[in-house]
C-alpha positions in Angstrom: 11.2 -12.4 -18.8 14.6 -12.5 -17.5 15.2 -11.4 -13.3 17.9 -8.7 -14.8 14.6 -6.8 -15.8 12.2 -4.8 -13.7 9.3 -2.6 -14.3 9.0 1.0 -13.2 6.5 3.8 -13.1 6.8 7.3 -13.2 4.2 10.1 -12.6 4.8 12.2 -16.2 5.1 15.1 -14.0 7.5 13.7 -10.8 9.7 12.4 -14.6 9.9 16.0 -15.6 11.4 16.9 -12.1 13.7 14.6 -12.0 17.8 15.9 -13.1 19.5 14.7 -16.0 21.3 12.6 -13.7 18.1 9.8 -13.0 18.7 8.7 -16.6 22.0 8.6 -16.6 21.6 6.3 -13.8 18.7 4.1 -16.0 21.8 3.8 -18.8 24.0 3.0 -16.4 22.0 -0.6 -15.9 21.2 -0.7 -19.0 24.9 -0.8 -19.9 25.6 -3.1 -16.5 23.3 -5.4 -18.6 20.0 -4.9 -16.2 16.8 -3.4 -18.7 13.9 -0.7 -17.2 10.7 -0.7 -18.7 8.8 2.0 -18.1 5.1 3.0 -17.4 4.2 6.2 -16.8 1.2 8.8 -15.7 0.8 12.3 -16.8 -2.5 13.0 -14.3 -1.4 16.5 -13.9 -1.1 17.6 -17.6 -3.9 15.8 -18.4 -6.2 18.6 -15.6 -4.0 21.3 -17.4 -4.8 20.7 -21.5 -8.8 19.5 -20.2 -8.6 23.3 -18.4 -7.6 24.6 -21.5 -10.8 23.2 -23.5 -13.1 23.6 -21.2 -13.5 20.2 -20.8 -14.3 18.8 -17.3 -13.5 15.8 -15.8 -13.9 14.8 -11.8 -11.9 11.4 -10.0 -13.6 9.2 -8.1 -11.1 7.2 -5.9 -8.2 8.3 -7.4 -9.6 7.0 -11.3 -10.3 9.9 -13.9 -13.6 9.8 -15.2 -13.3 9.4 -18.8 -15.7 10.4 -21.6 -14.3 9.8 -25.4 -14.2 13.5 -24.9 -11.5 13.4 -21.8 -10.0 10.4 -23.9 -8.7 12.5 -26.7 -7.1 14.8 -24.8 -5.3 11.8 -22.1 -4.4 10.0 -25.4 -2.9 12.7 -26.8 -1.2 14.3 -23.7 0.3 10.5 -22.7 0.7 9.3 -25.9 2.0 12.3 -27.5 3.7 14.6 -25.1 5.0 12.9 -22.6 5.7 9.8 -23.8 8.2 11.2 -26.9 9.8 13.7 -24.0 11.0 10.7 -22.2 12.1 8.6 -24.6 13.9 12.1 -26.1 15.1 13.1 -22.3 16.5 9.0 -22.4 18.0 9.4 -25.7 19.7 12.3 -24.2 22.1 10.4 -21.9 23.2 7.9 -24.9 20.4 5.7 -24.2 17.9 3.9 -27.1 14.5 4.5 -26.0 11.2 3.1 -28.2 7.8 5.2 -27.3 4.6 3.5 -27.2 0.8 2.8 -26.1 -1.2 -0.5 -24.9 -2.7 0.7 -28.8 0.0 -0.4 -30.6 0.9 -3.9 -31.0 -2.8 -4.5 -29.1 0.0 -3.9 -25.7 -2.1 -3.9 -24.0 -6.3 -5.4 -23.6 -8.4 -3.9 -21.3 -12.3 -3.9 -20.2 -14.2 -1.5 -18.7 -13.4 -1.2 -14.3 -16.5 -2.2 -12.4 -17.2 0.7 -11.0 -17.6 2.0 -15.2 -21.1 3.5 -14.1 -19.1 6.3 -12.4 -15.8 6.5 -13.7 -16.9 6.0 -18.0 -13.9 4.8 -19.8 -11.3 3.6 -17.4 -10.7 0.1 -17.9 -8.6 -3.1 -16.1 -5.7 -4.8 -17.8 -6.8 -8.1 -19.4 -3.7 -9.1 -21.5 -0.5 -7.7 -21.8 1.6 -8.5 -24.7 4.9 -9.6 -22.6 6.7 -10.9 -26.7 6.2 -7.1 -27.5 8.1 -5.8 -24.9 10.0 -8.5 -24.7 11.2 -8.4 -28.3 11.8 -3.9 -28.3 14.0 -5.4 -24.5 16.1 -7.4 -27.2 16.9 -5.0 -29.8 18.8 -2.7 -26.9 15.6 0.1 -26.2 14.2 1.0 -23.1 10.8 0.5 -23.7 8.5 3.6 -22.2 4.6 2.5 -22.6 1.6 5.0 -21.8 -1.5 3.3 -20.5 -3.9 3.5 -22.8 -5.7 0.2 -23.5 -7.4 -1.1 -26.1 -10.4 -3.7 -25.9 -10.5 -7.1 -27.2 -12.0 -6.2 -30.2 -9.8 -3.5 -30.8 -12.5 -1.0 -31.2 -12.8 0.7 -27.6 -10.4 2.1 -26.5 -9.4 2.8 -21.7 -8.3 5.2 -19.9 -5.9 3.0 -17.5 -4.6 3.8 -14.2 -0.7 4.2 -14.9 -0.5 2.8 -11.1 -2.7 -0.8 -12.2 -0.8 -0.4 -15.6 2.2 -0.7 -14.2 1.0 -3.0 -12.3 0.0 -5.7 -14.8 3.4 -5.3 -17.2 5.4 -6.4 -14.3 2.6 -9.6 -13.6 2.3 -10.5 -17.1 6.4 -9.7 -17.3 6.8 -12.2 -14.8 9.6 -9.8 -13.3 10.5 -9.9 -9.4 10.3 -6.1 -8.3 8.5 -3.3 -9.4 10.0 0.0 -8.7 7.0 3.2 -8.1 9.1 6.3 -8.2 6.8 9.5 -7.2 8.2 12.9 -5.7 7.3 11.2 -1.9 9.9 9.5 0.1 7.4 6.5 0.8 4.4 5.3 2.3 4.3 7.7 5.8 2.3 7.0 8.6 2.1 9.3 11.9 3.7 7.9 14.5 3.7 9.4 17.7 2.7 12.7 15.8 5.6 12.0 13.5 5.5 11.3 9.8 7.8 9.0 9.4 8.5 7.1 6.0 7.9 2.9 6.9 10.3 0.9 5.1 8.4 -1.8 4.8 4.8 -2.7 5.0 2.8 -5.9 4.0 -0.6 -6.2 1.9 -2.3 -6.9 5.8 -0.6 -3.7 6.9 -2.0 -1.4 3.8 -5.3 -2.5 3.9 -5.9 -1.8 7.8 -4.0 1.8 6.8 -6.6 2.3 3.9 -9.2 1.5 6.5 -8.2 4.1 8.8 -7.5 6.8 6.1 -3.5 6.6 6.8 -3.4 6.1 3.2 -5.8 8.1 1.0 -6.2 10.3 -1.8 -4.1 9.5 -5.1 -1.9 6.8 -2.7 -4.5 4.3 -2.4 -4.4 2.9 -6.3 -1.0 3.0 -6.0 -0.8 0.6 -2.9 -4.2 -0.7 -4.8 -1.6 -2.0 -8.0 1.1 -3.6 -6.0 -1.2 -6.0 -4.1 -2.9 -6.5 -7.6 0.9 -7.2 -9.1 2.6 -8.9 -5.8 1.7 -12.4 -7.2 3.5 -15.6 -9.1 7.3 -14.1 -9.8 6.4 -10.4 -8.6 8.1 -10.8 -4.8 7.9 -6.6 -4.1 6.9 -2.8 -4.9 9.6 -0.2 -4.0 7.8 3.4 -3.4 11.1 6.0 -3.7 11.7 10.0 -4.2 12.8 10.0 -7.8 15.0 12.9 -6.5 16.8 10.5 -4.7 21.2 10.7 -6.0 21.6 7.1 -8.3 17.8 5.8 -6.2 17.2 2.6 -9.6 20.9 1.6 -8.4 19.6 2.0 -5.0 16.8 0.0 -4.7 18.2 -2.8 -7.2 21.2 -3.1 -4.5 18.7 -3.5 -1.8 20.1 -0.2 -0.1 17.2 0.4 2.6 15.7 3.3 0.9 12.1 3.9 0.4 8.9 1.7 1.1 9.1 -2.2 0.5 5.4 -3.9 -0.1 5.1 -7.2 0.2 3.5 -10.2 0.6 
């Protein structure tokens, strides 16, 4: 993959709340030859739909407990509702986007996570069809990927944490940077009774913060995914608040914004 490409992970609820200027910034980057590969989540929308249908599902260490009934809803909400909403919003700016999930073209191959006895049909990524993503980019489209994967035999679907999927896509594409767009300004730590954004955090420091409880809940899979993908050519992961004006351009220009996770 070319150096002028980066992977962006964003939650579905975060994207829904972002102004159209966020997507115009993305289009401007594409006009400048910098391509965004998007991997999105959609946890709140999935929970809302599960509630309406009366299907129970809890969480273990930030991962949704998933059976076949839950997986049907996950795929419907992620691959249908949210994926197409993102595509529409991008295309309102004049850019072109192509929505797909890890099922399409066997894009994301997965195996059960180590604690599958606790969480069910949740997958860890084993392979990404980087050639398919490159082909979409070469045609001038922004790829928008929903994190549902397939087993090696193509028979079993897996719910994949969006942060984990984005990290795997970044690693397999060999990009230098992954940007995680959230509704928080970065990794926070309480210093002298006041919460502050940490501008730079190393992998070792993250492990210490998880152990101390400074990093908890849904932030754990985010930083775990960051740690997993910081290898090879992936040099850093940046966690930023998507409501910051021109946030993507600022990150790519090296402006001191959010939290940079480095080796």
